[in-house]
Structure formats: structure tokens, C-alpha cells
N, C-alpha and C positions, 0 to 999 in steps of 0.2 A: 854500797859500802855497808859492812856489818858494824854494829855498835855494841859496846859493852855496858854502858850506863843508861842508854835510852833506846827506845824503838821509834822508827820513823817509817810511816806507811802512807801511801798515796792511792786513793781509790780512782776508779775510771773517770769520775767527774772532775778530778783534779783537786780533791779535798785531801789535804795532808794532815796527819796527826803526829804530833811529837809527844811521846809518853816518857816522862821522867821515870826511870826504871831502877830505882834503888829502894825498894819497899822496906827492906830490913832496917834502914836508917831513915825512913819516912821521906825518901827522895831528896835527901839533903845534897847540897851542892859540894862537890869536891873538884880537884883540878882536872880529873878525867872527864867528868860530866861537863864541866865548863868548856873544855876543848872540843868535845863532841858537839855541843850546841853551836860552837863557832862553825864547824863543818856543815851542820844542818842548815844554818842560816845562809851560808854561801850556796848550798844546793837549792834552797827555796828561791833565792834571788836569781839564780841562773836558769831555773826551769821555766819553759814556756807553757808547760802543762798544768802546773800548780796554780790554783785560783784563790784558795783560802787555806789558812793553817789553823788547827786547833791545838792548843797546848794544855796538857793535863798530867796527872800523876798516877802512878800505879798503886792499886789497892786503897788503903784507908786514908792516906794523906796526899795532899797536893804537893807541898814542899815545905820541909822543916827549916829551910834557910841553909846557912853554911854548915858543913860537916864539922863538928867540933874536933874530931881526930885530925882532920886536914888543918884546921886552925891551930891546933896544938903543935903540929909538925912544923908550922911556920915560925913559931916563937924563937927558936934558936938559929934560924937561918939568917944570913946577912941581910941588912936592910934593903939592899939593891934587889936581892932575890924576892924578898917579900913584896916589894913594890911591883916587880915583874908579875907576880901571881895575882896581886890586887888589880893590876892593869888588865890582865886577862879577863877577870870577872867584870870589870867595868866595860871592857870592849864587848863582851858577850851581851851584856844588858843593852848596850847601845845598838848592837846589831839586831837584836829582837825588836827593839823599839822602832827601828827604821826599816824593817822588812818592807819589800815592795808589794807584798800581798797582805791582806787583812789577817790579823792575828787575834784569835778568840780564846780567852781563858775558860777552860772547863774545870771549875773548882769543885772537886767531888769530896773534899775533905779539908782538914786544917791547913793553914799556911802561917808560918811564922818567920820573922826576920826577912832574910832574902827571899822567902816564898812570897811575902807581900810585895817585894820588889818585882818578882816574876809576874805577878798579877798586874802590877802597875805599868809594865812595858807592853802589855796586851792592848789592842785597840779598845777592847771592852771585855768584860768577864762576866759570866753567869755562874752562880754558886748555889750549893745546896743549903737549905735552911738550917742544917745542923752544923755547918762548918764554923770553926772558930779561927780567930786571927790575933796576931800580936807582933809588935815591934819590940823585941825582947833583948836587943843588943846591950843596952845599958845595964841590964841585970848581970851580964857577964863581964862588965867592965869595958865594953866595946861601944862603938857608935855605928848607926846605920848609914855609913858614909857613902859607899858606892851606889846604894839604892836610893839615896835621898833625892837626887834630881827628879826621879820618876815618881817617887811616893809623894813628895811635896806637891808636885804638879797635879797629881791625881786627887789627893785628899784635901789639898790647900794648907796654908801655913797654920791656921787656927787648929785644925785637927792634928797636924804634925806636932805642934807644941804640946798638945794634950798627951799624944800617944808615944812620942819619942822618949819622954822623960820618965815614964813610970812602968813600962813593960807590961801594962795591963793586957789581959786577954779580953777581946771583945767578940761579939756575936755577929751573925750574918746580917741582921737588921741594922746594926751599927755600921757595918761595912757598906751596906746599901745606902744608908743615909749620908755617909761621908763621901760617896762617889767611888769607892774602891770596886764595888760590884755594880753592874748595870741592872741586874735582876737576881732574884732568889726564887728557887723552886724546890719542891720536894725531890728527894733522891731519885724516885722512880720516874720523874718527869724531866730530869736533866738532859738526857740524850735527845729527847723530843724538842726541848727548848733550844739546844745547840743546832739541831737540824733545821729548825725554822729560820734561824739567823743565816745558816749556810745557804739555804735555798734562795733567800732574798739576795744574797751577795752574788750567787751564780746567775742571777737574771741581769746583772749589771756588767758593763764593759770593763775588762781587766785593766786595760791601759788607762782608762779614765779613773779607775780606783787608785792605781799607782800615782797618777798625777794629783789626785785629790789628797793622798797621804802627804805628799810633798807640799801641797798648798797649805794644809793645816799647820805643818811644822814651820813654814815660812811666815805666815801671817801671825802666828803666835809669838814670833821673835823679832819682828821688824816694825818700823814706824808706820803711821797711816800713810804718809806720802810714798814710802817704799812699797807698801802693800798695794796702793793704787796702781803703780806701774806694773808690779808683778801680776796682779789679778787681771788687768786688762790684757797683758800678753798671754796669760794662761788661757783665758777663754778664746782669744783669737787663734791660739795654737790648736785648741780642742776642735774648733770648727774646721780646721784643715786636716785633721786625722781621718784615717779610714773609718775609725769607730764613730766619730762624730757624723760623718757623711752617711754611713750605714744606719746608724741609730735614728737619725732624723727621718731618713727615707723609710725605714721599717715602720716607724710610728705613723707617718702620714699615709702609708699604703696598707696599714693594718696587718702586717706580717711580723713574725719573730725576727729579732736581730740575730746575726750569726753566732753570737756568744751565748745565747740562751740555751 
């Protein structure tokens, strides 16, 4: 499929790259880009070849958040239509958050508002030391509503209370300290840092990774008793998979597993 607002490429190893491609507006999210991200998420989940996904932005910015022209166009629409478009955004974020493949954020430039939300739905993100960040919605008389479940989970309530209310711009070191970024590097080291993470993932069983992603989501939202039952069954199931059988045998016989 050809895309208007993003590019989507997959290399021979099964490494997919989603590039937000609206550089003239700093890769801001509009209805078209949101729809295309829905399609890409379905393609990623349906693919048996894709092993890991990298999310990044074109040129100088990662993502400036919601496109203000798109937001302005929504003001005079009926409430039901505004709700539908907001639901599209919320669904897109949920789909990225729950991809069956690892999602790595490659933050090569500034991220504001919804751009911080896009980072927060990644499994982890690595950014350049010069990147800046901000949750700037309240400065426009809005709230960071649809991104809030992911941003609050990522940076915690304390950091959310500080940054949701003042629209302050913060630096990469602050983003690292509050957990928004997993690591920061110089710009000329970013691709190498992403590649190191990709190579580690490619050494691991894709089915086990998908199961581990579900495991994280489950244990984070259930009681201790529920988690006990779920995790016991999860490990018992893993021992019965072809990956579990192959992985243990490969380790004991000092050979590479078939997914490496």
C-alpha cells in the first residue's frame, strides 16, 4: 500500500520502520496520518515476517502533536463528529501501544503534545541529546486527554502533575530522568544505538516476545491472585510451544535457535 502521510519500510531481517512524513508541519498528526497509522498497525500485526518496528519522524522533528489546522477544522463540527475523530486518535494510540511486535521510538528531534504520547506508546524510546519535549495542550486551552493514559503510565503521576499544568519545555535529560526516554545519545550515534537494540531483539523468539508483551499488560492491571494463575499458565504454555522446545534444545546443544 502507498501512503501519503508516512512511509513504511521492511528490511530483509523483518525490521520495519514507520516514518511520520509531514516535515513541513513537524510531523503533526492529522486525520489522514491517524488513519494511515491504523492501517500500518494492522499490517504489522498480520505480518509473520516483521520482528520489530522502529517509529521515527522525518527531518528535524519527531512529532509536534496534533495539527492545529486539523484541530481548528473540528471546532465547528457537530459534537458526534468530533467524538468520532477523537476516538480515531485514541484507537490509533491503543493499537500502537498493543502491537504484537516490539515498538522502538527513534526520537531524532522535538516532540510536543501528542508527540510525547507517541513516544509513550512505544515499548521504549531512545532520543538525541538535543531533543526537547513539552505537554503544551493547556497553553492552547486544551487538555492532553487521549494521550494521558500512556503518558501518566510512562512518567508517573508526580511528573504528570508538574508537566500537564504549565506547558513547560523540558530537555532530553529531564525526559530520561522521568522515564519518557530509555536512553539519550548524540545525533550521530542514534542509528547505532537503535541498531544495537534491534539486534538484541532479533536474537529472541518472536512468539515469546508477543506473549511477554501480553504478560506485561496483564500483570500491570490485575490482582496478585489473578496474576498467579495467569503466569503459571503462561509459563506452562511456553514450555509447550515449538519455540520453547527449540530454544531449550538449541541452548543445551550449543547451536543457534532457528529465529536467530
